[in-house]
N, C-alpha and C positions, 0 to 999 in steps of 0.2 A: 132310764138309761143314764149312767154316770157321765159327768162332763169329761171331755178328753184331758189327758195329762198336760200340764204346762211345760213349755220349753224350759231348759235349765236356767236361763237368765231371767225368765219372767215369773219364776216361783215367788210367792210371797215370802218375805224375810221372816224368819223365826229367830228366837233368842239363840238357839244353838247354831244357826247358820250365819248369824251376824258376826263380823269381826270387830273388835274394839279398836277404833282408830281415833287419833287426835289430829284434827285439821286446822283448828283456829289457833292463832299465835298465843292468845291469852290462856288457853288450856294447856299449851305446851309449857308456858312459863309456870303455871300452877303445878303441873306435873314435876318440873325440875325443882321448884322451891319446896314443894311438899315432900318429894322423895328425899332431898337432902336434909330437910328438917327432921323427918322420921329417922333417917339413918344417924343423924347427929345425936338425937335423943337416945337411940339404942346404943350408940358408941359411948356416951357418957356413963351409961349403966354397966356395960359389959367390958369394953376395951380397956378401961382404966386398971383392971386387975391383971391384964396380960402384959408380958414384956413388950418393950417399945417396938422391936423388930416385928414381932408377931402381930401387934395391933396395927402397925403400918400396913402389913400384908393384908390383913382382914379388911381394913378400911379401903384399900385400893381395889380389892375384889368387889366390895359393895359398890364403889364408884363405877367399876366396869359393868356390873349388872345394871345399874341405873342407865348408863349410856347405851348399852346394847338393847335393853327393853325399850328405851325411848326411840332408838333408831328403828325398831321393829314396828312400833305403833304410831309414830308420827307420820303424817302424809302431807305432801305439798299439793297445791292446786293443780299441778300438772300430772298427778298420779291417780290411778284408779284406787279408791279406798278399799275395795274388797279383795283385790288381787294381792297375793303375798309379794313382799319386796325381795329382790335378789339379796343374797347373803352379804354381798360386797357394798350394797348401797346404804349409806349412812345418813344422807340428806336428800332432799328433792332436787337441789340445784348444785352444780359444780362449784360455784363461787363460795358457798358456805362450807362445803367439804374442804375446799382448799384453804380457807381461812382457819378453820379449826385444826386442820392438819399442820399448817405452818405454825400456829401458836403452840401446839403440842411439841413440834420439832424444836422450837426455840427453847421451851422449858427443858427438853431433853438435852440440847446443846449446852445450856447454862449449867445443868447438872454435871455433865461431863467435864466442863471447865472447872467447876468447883471441886470435883474429885481429883483432877490433875493438879490443881493448885495445892490441895491438901496433901497430895503425895509428895510434892516437892518441899512443902513446909513441915507439916507435922500431922500424922494421922490421928494423934490424940485429940487434936482440935475437932476433927470430924466426929470422933467417938463422943465427945462431950456435947457438941452442939446439935448434931443431927441424929443422935441415937445410934450411931455406928455405921460402918461401911455397908453392912448388910441391908439396913433400912434405906440407905441412899441407892444401893443397887436395885432394890425392889421398886423404888419410886422411878428410877431411870427406865427399868423394864416396862413399867406401866405407861409412862409417857411415850416411850418408843413405840409400844404397841398401838396406842391411840393415834399417834402421828402416822404410823403405817396404814392403819385402817382407814382413816379419813383421807389421806393422800391417795390411796388406792381407789377410794370412792370418787375422788376428784378426777383422776385420770380416766377412769371408766365412764363417768358421767360426761366428761368432755368428748369422749369418743361416741357415746350414745346420743347426746344432745348437743351437737356442736354449735348450733345457732339459736340459742334461746334469747329472745328479746322480751324483757319484762315491760309490761305496760301498767300504768297506774290506773286504779279504779277511780272513777269519778262519781 
């Protein structure tokens, strides 16, 4: 007589059922450094032949893919590794989401100030230094999107996890 079927959570893990997750900080750093090195090498070979505005757009799309894939596969100690992460959750803890969101918002604000100053002085300076108003607008849209995603994650994590107390491992 065959053995009874296993409950869904007690089934042995197979390669097809396992999800690839990164939980340790050093593997997260290795992912980030490796992804950016790989993209940088690819950009040296490919993007130098493209116009500046298009190469800026392609580079920022690559950065967005690295960030979104990282957010999907990174897991914190307070998260279930096999469960899918909600679409809005970019970090395991609200503090990190808030910090990244605020940094991206600061870069966004500095970019806005730069464009406004260029508008009152001379747009030709923006064209010669930054590769044009279009490249600056694409970069602003990127940092605005990153700020919005991480700040949304911060707000929702604060609602979901209002009282997280971090303890040091000894």
